[in-house]
DRENLO-426204 format. One record per residue (C-alpha): residue number from 1; x, y, z. Coordinates in nm, 4 decimals. Layout:
REM DRENLO-426204
(rec NUM,(X,Y,Z))
...
This chain:
REM DRENLO-426204
(rec 1,(12.1341,-9.4638,12.3138))
(rec 2,(11.8411,-9.5852,12.5238))
(rec 3,(11.5241,-9.7072,12.3568))
(rec 4,(11.2368,-9.4592,12.3382))
(rec 5,(11.0241,-9.6526,12.5876))
(rec 6,(11.3180,-9.6559,12.8299))
(rec 7,(11.3437,-9.2765,12.8095))
(rec 8,(10.9695,-9.2500,12.8613))
(rec 9,(10.9899,-9.4837,13.1619))
(rec 10,(11.2470,-9.2536,13.3218))
(rec 11,(11.0315,-8.9503,13.2404))
(rec 12,(10.7185,-9.1079,13.3897))
(rec 13,(10.8860,-9.1894,13.7200))
(rec 14,(11.0683,-8.8557,13.7297))
(rec 15,(10.7365,-8.6700,13.6994))
(rec 16,(10.5746,-8.8218,14.0076))
(rec 17,(10.6682,-8.5490,14.2531))
(rec 18,(10.5598,-8.2749,14.0149))
(rec 19,(10.2394,-8.4633,13.9312))
(rec 20,(10.1591,-8.4749,14.3031))
(rec 21,(10.1839,-8.0974,14.3353))
(rec 22,(9.8853,-7.8669,14.3697))
(rec 23,(9.9013,-7.7184,14.0188))
(rec 24,(9.9238,-8.0518,13.8361))
(rec 25,(9.6514,-8.1962,14.0565))
(rec 26,(9.4250,-7.9023,13.9762))
(rec 27,(9.4630,-7.9640,13.6032))
(rec 28,(9.4197,-8.3399,13.6499))
(rec 29,(9.1000,-8.2898,13.8499))
(rec 30,(8.9678,-8.0630,13.5737))
(rec 31,(9.0424,-8.3318,13.3134))
(rec 32,(8.8822,-8.5999,13.5306))
(rec 33,(8.5613,-8.3987,13.5764))
(rec 34,(8.5335,-8.3338,13.2023))
(rec 35,(8.5942,-8.7043,13.1344))
(rec 36,(8.3325,-8.8081,13.3889))
(rec 37,(8.0642,-8.5849,13.2392))
(rec 38,(8.0996,-8.7251,12.8883))
(rec 39,(8.1305,-9.0814,13.0192))
(rec 40,(7.8143,-9.0537,13.2280))
(rec 41,(7.6269,-8.9288,12.9239))
(rec 42,(7.7105,-9.2453,12.7307))
(rec 43,(7.5959,-9.5050,12.9824))
(rec 44,(7.2886,-9.5968,12.7746))
(rec 45,(7.4485,-9.5491,12.4329))
(rec 46,(7.5140,-9.8351,12.1915))
(rec 47,(7.8864,-9.8963,12.2590))
(rec 48,(7.8360,-9.9345,12.6337))
(rec 49,(7.5141,-10.1325,12.6014))
(rec 50,(7.6682,-10.3623,12.3408))
(rec 51,(7.9730,-10.4351,12.5527))
(rec 52,(7.7729,-10.4965,12.8695))
(rec 53,(7.5310,-10.7249,12.6870))
(rec 54,(7.7998,-10.9168,12.5038))
(rec 55,(8.0379,-10.9491,12.7987))
(rec 56,(7.7529,-11.0438,13.0348))
(rec 57,(7.9013,-10.8486,13.3231))
(rec 58,(7.7276,-10.8685,13.6582))
(rec 59,(7.7971,-10.6768,13.9764))
(rec 60,(8.1157,-10.8660,14.0615))
(rec 61,(8.4607,-10.7168,14.0320))
(rec 62,(8.6637,-10.4429,14.1959))
(rec 63,(8.6271,-10.1725,13.9311))
(rec 64,(8.3093,-9.9814,13.8588))
(rec 65,(8.1357,-9.9099,13.5303))
(rec 66,(8.0632,-9.5373,13.5513))
(rec 67,(7.6952,-9.4616,13.6017))
(rec 68,(7.5999,-9.8298,13.6075))
(rec 69,(7.5468,-10.1026,13.8664))
(rec 70,(7.7832,-10.3421,13.6910))
(rec 71,(8.1367,-10.3944,13.8176))
(rec 72,(8.4193,-10.5789,13.6492))
(rec 73,(8.7847,-10.6783,13.6556))
(rec 74,(9.0011,-10.3734,13.5899))
(rec 75,(9.0805,-10.4487,13.2215))
(rec 76,(8.7117,-10.4894,13.1338))
(rec 77,(8.6068,-10.1821,13.3303))
(rec 78,(8.8733,-9.9854,13.1436))
(rec 79,(8.7401,-10.1211,12.8129))
(rec 80,(8.3795,-10.0220,12.8843))
(rec 81,(8.4525,-9.6828,13.0423))
(rec 82,(8.7096,-9.5959,12.7773))
(rec 83,(8.4611,-9.6769,12.5035))
(rec 84,(8.1860,-9.4827,12.6769))
(rec 85,(8.4016,-9.1742,12.7201))
(rec 86,(8.4699,-9.1599,12.3455))
(rec 87,(8.1104,-9.2230,12.2388))
(rec 88,(7.9568,-8.8752,12.2464))
(rec 89,(8.2419,-8.7083,12.0531))
(rec 90,(8.2863,-8.4711,12.3466))
(rec 91,(8.6117,-8.5948,12.5002))
(rec 92,(8.9249,-8.3845,12.5283))
(rec 93,(9.1952,-8.3357,12.2633))
(rec 94,(9.5711,-8.2843,12.2550))
(rec 95,(9.6058,-8.0937,11.9280))
(rec 96,(9.9799,-8.1468,11.8586))
(rec 97,(9.9191,-8.5216,11.8707))
(rec 98,(9.5784,-8.5387,11.6973))
(rec 99,(9.4842,-8.7340,12.0058))
(rec 100,(9.2115,-8.7772,12.2696))
(rec 101,(9.4124,-8.8450,12.5869))
(rec 102,(9.1416,-8.8545,12.8518))
(rec 103,(8.9343,-9.1417,12.7160))
(rec 104,(9.1986,-9.4170,12.7394))
(rec 105,(9.4152,-9.2681,13.0146))
(rec 106,(9.1512,-9.1833,13.2737))
(rec 107,(8.9523,-9.5009,13.2060))
(rec 108,(9.2640,-9.7074,13.2772))
(rec 109,(9.3613,-9.5019,13.5825))
(rec 110,(9.0145,-9.5223,13.7396))
(rec 111,(8.9920,-9.8984,13.6836))
(rec 112,(9.3259,-9.9623,13.8546))
(rec 113,(9.2644,-9.7102,14.1340))
(rec 114,(8.9355,-9.8867,14.2100))
(rec 115,(9.1043,-10.2250,14.1931))
(rec 116,(9.3855,-10.1267,14.4308))
(rec 117,(9.1679,-9.9097,14.6593))
(rec 118,(9.3851,-9.5998,14.6190))
(rec 119,(9.3068,-9.2391,14.7026))
(rec 120,(9.2098,-8.9497,14.4765))
(rec 121,(9.5533,-8.7893,14.4925))
(rec 122,(9.7146,-9.1043,14.3553))
(rec 123,(9.4541,-9.1243,14.0793))
(rec 124,(9.5194,-8.7630,13.9786))
(rec 125,(9.8955,-8.8201,13.9809))
(rec 126,(9.8513,-9.1147,13.7464))
(rec 127,(9.6295,-8.9062,13.5186))
(rec 128,(9.8987,-8.6363,13.4938))
(rec 129,(10.1721,-8.8918,13.4219))
(rec 130,(9.9605,-9.0843,13.1706))
(rec 131,(9.8648,-8.7668,12.9844))
(rec 132,(10.2299,-8.6611,12.9620))
(rec 133,(10.3524,-8.9932,12.8212))
(rec 134,(10.0613,-9.0479,12.5817))
(rec 135,(10.0745,-8.6912,12.4508))
(rec 136,(10.4497,-8.7112,12.3893))
(rec 137,(10.4086,-9.0294,12.1872))
(rec 138,(10.1099,-8.8852,11.9998))
(rec 139,(10.2985,-8.5687,11.9096))
(rec 140,(10.5826,-8.7783,11.7696))
(rec 141,(10.3478,-9.0009,11.5697))
(rec 142,(10.1919,-8.6880,11.4191))
(rec 143,(10.0074,-8.6417,11.0889))
(rec 144,(10.1838,-8.9182,10.8955))
(rec 145,(10.0541,-9.1715,11.1460))
(rec 146,(9.7104,-9.0118,11.1686))
(rec 147,(9.6666,-9.0390,10.7924))
(rec 148,(9.5621,-9.4033,10.8397))
(rec 149,(9.5682,-9.4744,11.2133))
(rec 150,(9.3571,-9.3427,11.4995))
(rec 151,(9.6137,-9.2074,11.7442))
(rec 152,(9.3723,-9.2413,12.0359))
(rec 153,(9.3819,-9.6168,11.9856))
(rec 154,(9.7598,-9.6309,11.9475))
(rec 155,(9.9344,-9.3660,12.1588))
(rec 156,(9.6373,-9.3969,12.3934))
(rec 157,(9.7472,-9.7458,12.4936))
(rec 158,(10.0840,-9.6101,12.6047))
(rec 159,(9.9236,-9.3260,12.7989))
(rec 160,(9.6953,-9.5797,12.9676))
(rec 161,(9.9884,-9.8100,13.0450))
(rec 162,(10.1848,-9.5217,13.1984))
(rec 163,(9.8900,-9.4275,13.4209))
(rec 164,(9.8253,-9.7871,13.5265))
(rec 165,(10.1941,-9.8486,13.5996))
(rec 166,(10.2144,-9.5274,13.8011))
(rec 167,(9.9417,-9.6546,14.0327))
(rec 168,(10.1642,-9.9492,14.1292))
(rec 169,(10.4710,-9.7275,14.1845))
(rec 170,(10.6502,-9.9212,13.9115))
(rec 171,(11.0210,-9.8498,13.8644))
(rec 172,(11.1453,-9.7008,13.5341))
(rec 173,(11.2338,-10.0368,13.3824))
(rec 174,(10.8898,-10.1811,13.4597))
(rec 175,(10.7176,-9.8736,13.3176))
(rec 176,(10.9257,-9.9119,13.0018))
(rec 177,(10.8222,-10.2757,12.9672))
(rec 178,(10.4578,-10.1752,13.0176))
(rec 179,(10.4865,-9.9143,12.7424))
(rec 180,(10.6535,-10.1611,12.5068))
(rec 181,(10.3850,-10.4226,12.5675))
(rec 182,(10.1119,-10.1635,12.5131))
(rec 183,(10.2747,-10.0589,12.1858))
(rec 184,(10.2669,-10.4116,12.0501))
(rec 185,(9.9022,-10.4739,12.1416))
(rec 186,(9.7318,-10.1493,12.0331))
(rec 187,(9.5512,-10.0451,11.7153))
(rec 188,(9.2652,-9.8567,11.5517))
(rec 189,(9.2334,-9.7587,11.1864))
(rec 190,(9.0806,-9.4441,11.0379))
(rec 191,(8.8422,-9.6255,10.8054))
(rec 192,(8.6257,-9.7080,11.1053))
(rec 193,(8.5156,-9.3463,11.1362))
(rec 194,(8.5256,-9.2570,10.7716))
(rec 195,(8.2414,-9.5049,10.7240))
(rec 196,(7.8911,-9.5478,10.8610))
(rec 197,(8.0083,-9.7636,11.1499))
(rec 198,(7.9761,-9.7479,11.5278))
(rec 199,(8.3088,-9.9014,11.6272))
(rec 200,(8.5192,-9.5867,11.6759))
(rec 201,(8.4688,-9.5681,12.0562))
(rec 202,(8.6223,-9.9144,12.0885))
(rec 203,(8.9567,-9.7648,11.9844))
(rec 204,(8.9693,-9.5685,12.3103))
(rec 205,(8.8311,-9.8545,12.5163))
(rec 206,(9.0689,-10.1102,12.3706))
(rec 207,(9.3608,-9.8715,12.4323))
(rec 208,(9.2579,-9.8367,12.7971))
(rec 209,(9.2281,-10.2137,12.8303))
(rec 210,(9.5625,-10.2723,12.6566))
(rec 211,(9.7303,-10.0281,12.8931))
(rec 212,(9.5912,-10.1958,13.2034))
(rec 213,(9.6902,-10.5405,13.0782))
(rec 214,(10.0360,-10.4251,12.9680))
(rec 215,(10.1086,-10.2661,13.3060))
(rec 216,(9.9895,-10.5757,13.4881))
(rec 217,(10.1962,-10.8046,13.2660))
(rec 218,(10.5062,-10.5916,13.3151))
(rec 219,(10.4529,-10.5891,13.6899))
(rec 220,(10.4321,-10.9675,13.6751))
(rec 221,(10.7678,-10.9869,13.4981))
(rec 222,(10.6827,-10.9917,13.1259))
(rec 223,(10.9328,-10.7992,12.9162))
(rec 224,(10.8785,-10.5799,12.6123))
(rec 225,(11.1159,-10.4805,12.3337))
(rec 226,(11.3168,-10.1688,12.4197))
(rec 227,(11.3151,-10.0615,12.0539))
(rec 228,(10.9531,-10.1512,11.9851))
(rec 229,(10.8736,-9.7959,11.8725))
(rec 230,(11.1795,-9.7031,11.6666))
(rec 231,(11.3191,-10.0410,11.5532))
(rec 232,(11.3378,-10.1447,11.1848))
(rec 233,(11.0258,-10.3585,11.2288))
(rec 234,(10.8877,-10.1439,11.5091))
(rec 235,(10.5758,-9.9396,11.5557))
(rec 236,(10.6740,-9.6366,11.3473))
(rec 237,(10.7901,-9.8466,11.0547))
(rec 238,(10.4844,-10.0710,11.0703))
(rec 239,(10.2397,-9.7795,11.0697))
(rec 240,(10.4115,-9.5706,10.8025))
(rec 241,(10.5104,-9.3079,11.0570))
(rec 242,(10.7933,-9.0623,10.9960))
(rec 243,(10.9407,-8.9390,11.3242))
(rec 244,(11.2639,-8.8856,11.5159))
(rec 245,(11.0876,-8.9323,11.8533))
(rec 246,(11.2026,-8.5841,11.9588))
(rec 247,(10.9077,-8.5192,12.1931))
(rec 248,(10.9380,-8.8572,12.3635))
(rec 249,(11.3108,-8.8121,12.4193))
(rec 250,(11.2953,-8.4536,12.5468))
(rec 251,(11.3086,-8.3477,12.9107))
(rec 252,(10.9863,-8.2173,13.0692))
(rec 253,(10.9330,-7.8459,13.0132))
(rec 254,(10.7689,-7.5753,13.2186))
(rec 255,(10.4217,-7.6757,13.0984))
(rec 256,(10.2776,-8.0244,13.1273))
(rec 257,(10.0775,-8.1684,12.8381))
(rec 258,(9.7818,-8.1742,13.0764))
(rec 259,(9.7811,-7.7932,13.0696))
(rec 260,(9.7603,-7.7788,12.6871))
(rec 261,(9.4420,-7.9769,12.6368))
(rec 262,(9.1477,-7.8714,12.4222))
(rec 263,(8.8109,-7.9172,12.5928))
(rec 264,(8.5410,-7.9910,12.3375))
(rec 265,(8.2563,-7.7388,12.3208))
(rec 266,(8.0564,-7.9160,12.0477))
(rec 267,(7.9403,-8.2752,12.0104))
(rec 268,(8.1193,-8.3495,11.6858))
(rec 269,(8.4612,-8.4057,11.5325))
(rec 270,(8.7154,-8.1566,11.6645))
(rec 271,(8.8347,-8.0791,11.3120))
(rec 272,(8.5000,-7.9050,11.2582))
(rec 273,(8.5170,-7.6720,11.5577))
(rec 274,(8.6807,-7.3741,11.3859))
(rec 275,(8.4401,-7.3866,11.0890))
(rec 276,(8.1472,-7.4074,11.3316))
(rec 277,(8.2873,-7.1147,11.5323))
(rec 278,(8.3024,-6.9101,11.2124))
(rec 279,(7.9494,-7.0030,11.1119))
(rec 280,(7.8149,-6.9083,11.4541))
(rec 281,(7.9906,-6.5715,11.4325))
(rec 282,(7.8184,-6.5026,11.0989))
(rec 283,(7.4753,-6.6410,11.1788))
(rec 284,(7.3200,-6.3201,11.3102))
(rec 285,(7.4808,-6.1031,11.0419))
(rec 286,(7.3163,-6.2779,10.7487))
(rec 287,(6.9776,-6.1851,10.6085))
(rec 288,(6.8393,-6.3501,10.2978))
(rec 289,(6.8975,-6.6748,10.1169))
(rec 290,(7.2543,-6.8013,10.1230))
(rec 291,(7.3972,-6.8685,9.7778))
(rec 292,(7.7334,-7.0180,9.8710))
(rec 293,(7.9448,-7.1035,10.1760))
(rec 294,(8.3203,-7.1474,10.1492))
(rec 295,(8.5174,-7.3065,10.4317))
(rec 296,(8.8938,-7.2682,10.4159))
(rec 297,(9.0827,-7.4814,10.6667))
(rec 298,(9.3683,-7.7297,10.6963))
(rec 299,(9.3687,-8.0363,10.4721))
(rec 300,(9.3426,-8.2985,10.7457))
(rec 301,(9.0131,-8.1482,10.8589))
(rec 302,(8.8709,-8.1991,10.5108))
(rec 303,(9.0097,-8.5527,10.4842))
(rec 304,(8.8719,-8.6551,10.8242))
(rec 305,(8.5483,-8.4556,10.8417))
(rec 306,(8.4616,-8.3656,10.4855))
(rec 307,(8.1630,-8.5947,10.4321))
(rec 308,(7.9581,-8.4071,10.1731))
(rec 309,(7.6208,-8.5803,10.2078))
(rec 310,(7.5980,-8.7437,10.5511))
(rec 311,(7.3230,-8.9947,10.6147))
(rec 312,(7.3686,-9.1282,10.9678))
(rec 313,(7.4266,-8.9480,11.2990))
(rec 314,(7.7885,-9.0669,11.2991))
(rec 315,(7.8426,-8.9190,10.9529))
(rec 316,(7.6768,-8.5877,11.0479))
(rec 317,(7.9225,-8.5505,11.3351))
(rec 318,(8.2059,-8.5871,11.0838))
(rec 319,(8.0660,-8.3579,10.8160))
(rec 320,(8.1897,-7.9994,10.8088))
(rec 321,(7.9349,-7.9130,10.5360))
(rec 322,(7.6437,-8.0361,10.7496))
(rec 323,(7.7796,-7.8831,11.0713))
(rec 324,(7.8420,-7.5416,10.9170))
(rec 325,(7.5003,-7.5405,10.7512))
(rec 326,(7.3364,-7.6411,11.0799))
(rec 327,(7.5208,-7.3676,11.2686))
(rec 328,(7.4115,-7.1045,11.0158))
(rec 329,(7.0486,-7.2070,10.9962))
(rec 330,(6.9256,-7.2585,11.3523))
(rec 331,(6.9167,-7.0514,11.6698))
(rec 332,(7.0473,-7.3413,11.8791))
(rec 333,(7.3321,-7.5357,11.7210))
(rec 334,(7.2710,-7.9125,11.7316))
(rec 335,(7.5491,-8.1070,11.5541))
(rec 336,(7.3402,-8.4209,11.5187))
(rec 337,(7.0188,-8.2574,11.3960))
(rec 338,(6.8200,-8.4663,11.1489))
(rec 339,(6.8264,-8.2536,10.8340))
(rec 340,(6.5165,-8.1479,10.6471))
(rec 341,(6.5322,-8.0650,10.2763))
(rec 342,(6.6228,-7.7012,10.3450))
(rec 343,(6.9220,-7.8027,10.5565))
(rec 344,(7.0310,-8.0602,10.2983))
(rec 345,(7.0110,-7.7948,10.0283))
(rec 346,(7.2229,-7.5562,10.2352))
(rec 347,(7.4727,-7.8341,10.3060))
(rec 348,(7.5169,-7.8841,9.9316))
(rec 349,(7.6196,-7.5170,9.9001))
(rec 350,(7.9217,-7.5634,10.1265))
(rec 351,(8.2573,-7.5751,9.9497))
(rec 352,(8.5688,-7.6958,10.1336))
(rec 353,(8.9124,-7.5579,10.0464))
(rec 354,(9.2470,-7.6653,10.1902))
(rec 355,(9.4353,-7.3485,10.2834))
(rec 356,(9.8198,-7.3448,10.2964))
(rec 357,(9.8195,-7.0966,10.5818))
(rec 358,(9.6082,-7.3150,10.8061))
(rec 359,(9.8036,-7.6229,10.6953))
(rec 360,(10.1273,-7.4564,10.8082))
(rec 361,(9.9905,-7.4107,11.1629))
(rec 362,(9.8542,-7.7643,11.1877))
(rec 363,(9.8472,-7.9773,11.4029))
(rec 364,(9.9274,-7.7587,11.7030))
(rec 365,(9.6783,-7.4886,11.6076))
(rec 366,(9.3484,-7.5434,11.4281))
(rec 367,(9.1778,-7.2601,11.2425))
(rec 368,(8.9366,-7.1862,10.9603))
(rec 369,(8.7852,-6.9084,10.7533))
(rec 370,(8.4158,-6.9139,10.6694))
(rec 371,(8.2822,-6.6987,10.3858))
(rec 372,(7.9118,-6.6703,10.3123))
(rec 373,(7.7790,-6.5126,9.9938))
(rec 374,(7.4248,-6.3718,9.9894))
(rec 375,(7.3648,-6.2158,9.6502))
(rec 376,(7.6340,-5.9524,9.6122))
(rec 377,(7.7084,-5.9397,9.9833))
(rec 378,(8.0117,-6.1252,10.1240))
(rec 379,(8.0441,-6.2059,10.4928))
(rec 380,(8.3665,-6.3564,10.6319))
(rec 381,(8.4707,-6.4840,10.9732))
(rec 382,(8.8344,-6.5698,11.0503))
(rec 383,(8.8911,-6.8153,11.3340))
(rec 384,(9.2631,-6.8491,11.4124))
(rec 385,(9.2036,-7.0961,11.6975))
(rec 386,(8.9049,-7.3154,11.7652))
(rec 387,(8.6914,-7.2847,12.0786))
(rec 388,(8.8101,-7.4917,12.3742))
(rec 389,(9.1751,-7.4820,12.2680))
(rec 390,(9.4474,-7.3482,12.5006))
(rec 391,(9.4431,-7.0321,12.2881))
(rec 392,(9.0635,-6.9934,12.3209))
(rec 393,(8.9719,-7.1829,12.6393))
(rec 394,(8.6276,-7.2426,12.7800))
(rec 395,(8.5588,-7.0528,13.1012))
(rec 396,(8.4399,-7.2228,13.4210))
(rec 397,(8.0748,-7.1438,13.3503))
(rec 398,(8.0889,-7.3202,13.0101))
(rec 399,(8.2731,-7.6154,13.1644))
(rec 400,(8.0045,-7.6598,13.4275))
(rec 401,(7.7301,-7.6189,13.1684))
(rec 402,(7.9012,-7.8795,12.9519))
(rec 403,(7.9130,-8.1236,13.2439))
(rec 404,(7.5414,-8.0880,13.3030))
(rec 405,(7.4500,-8.1221,12.9358))
(rec 406,(7.6908,-8.4045,12.8575))
(rec 407,(7.6189,-8.6083,13.1692))
(rec 408,(7.2453,-8.6065,13.1087))
(rec 409,(7.1871,-8.5204,13.4733))
(rec 410,(6.9483,-8.2525,13.5847))
(rec 411,(7.0812,-7.9177,13.6985))
(rec 412,(7.0560,-8.0016,14.0695))
(rec 413,(7.2137,-8.3462,14.0435))
(rec 414,(7.4931,-8.2195,13.8180))
(rec 415,(7.5671,-7.9305,14.0559))
(rec 416,(7.5805,-8.1703,14.3512))
(rec 417,(7.8201,-8.4035,14.1720))
(rec 418,(8.0457,-8.1154,14.0698))
(rec 419,(8.0500,-7.9727,14.4224))
(rec 420,(8.1469,-8.3109,14.5682))
(rec 421,(8.4216,-8.3646,14.3111))
(rec 422,(8.5577,-8.0126,14.3537))
(rec 423,(8.5672,-8.0476,14.7315))
(rec 424,(8.6981,-8.4044,14.7557))
(rec 425,(9.0234,-8.4208,14.9525))
(rec 426,(9.3175,-8.5929,14.7788))
(rec 427,(9.3211,-8.8494,15.0593))
(rec 428,(8.9631,-8.9579,14.9800))
(rec 429,(8.9545,-9.3227,14.8696))
(rec 430,(8.8541,-9.3405,14.5035))
(rec 431,(8.6004,-9.6101,14.5864))
(rec 432,(8.4144,-9.3597,14.8048))
(rec 433,(8.3739,-9.1003,14.5292))
(rec 434,(8.0227,-9.0583,14.3964))
(rec 435,(8.0630,-9.0934,14.0205))
(rec 436,(7.6938,-9.0784,13.9361))
């Protein structure tokens, strides 16, 4: 039997014609625009500023830093843009894999497309291929891996490597070597975002960088282990992952992974979306002082985003109690709002309960039930699927509004950028695209 990366190499090359078709390109363009908006919004945030200051990048290099004057070699551009795109907690999600595919994959693809002066159609093809490979690996890694590892930093490196290799028209064997090399150089542990630390975005950036480097090394002739994922001392064994690699070994289906992506509506951890949806449904139905709030959801949401008394902005974005209380208590929901004593008091009244029903549907579907008690009155909202998911997608108006808000551009500038990106012909050189 072929190694998993060898199967994935065949799949990646076999998808090229389909990924060049109009439907796949439409979905890839949509993912690229969403990625660009959240990346532009992070250009002055700490992760990007820290990397640019520490790396001392100037304006030399073939690959751009989105929204900045600096340019860099492709691996460093992928590092900075990948980190930036994961900074605002607004980047896309592949629910079955507990994975943010856009941040590492598109950052790597853009860096290499800039470097090689390729056109938009080739960039979008690479995005579609990279999403498919990364999402397959992420789905196989699943919850046992995610218990301690950040899948965006691990599977993300393979998605990035697949995209970067696609842009050089690598043959299946070379793609497989790129994936194997990415697998042995990736990482990212959960403790980073279960603590008051700012390093989480580097998981996505480092995955993008690892993918670019792995693809380049494979193209130059460096080999990787064919059984690096499934071997007795391979990636699954090393990360405590239980899997048969069924998704990675399967033939492509009628729907590409790219078409099953969740687009984030709120600037916080995706595990909190369904609870926030429920709170927003109840907000206008509640009159009087709230005595108790119960949030029933799947256990991983509580483990990853159950911070009871958040202090920093990073912790507030990973605190279902804070986020639900904020959604219930203000007319405009702001996930990062600095709490006053009233909001802290309401946060303390939130009780989290792991529900077997929601656990059974996880990770592919993410739901919650929010119950608010006001005296003798009980108000309940059931949310089977969170906003932005394939089951409850955002419409075009919300996507455009998200781009404007996330990018930090004014309405006119954001509309101009979106119009240009929507209208850009696939033959347009990537270097000529206005990316803000």
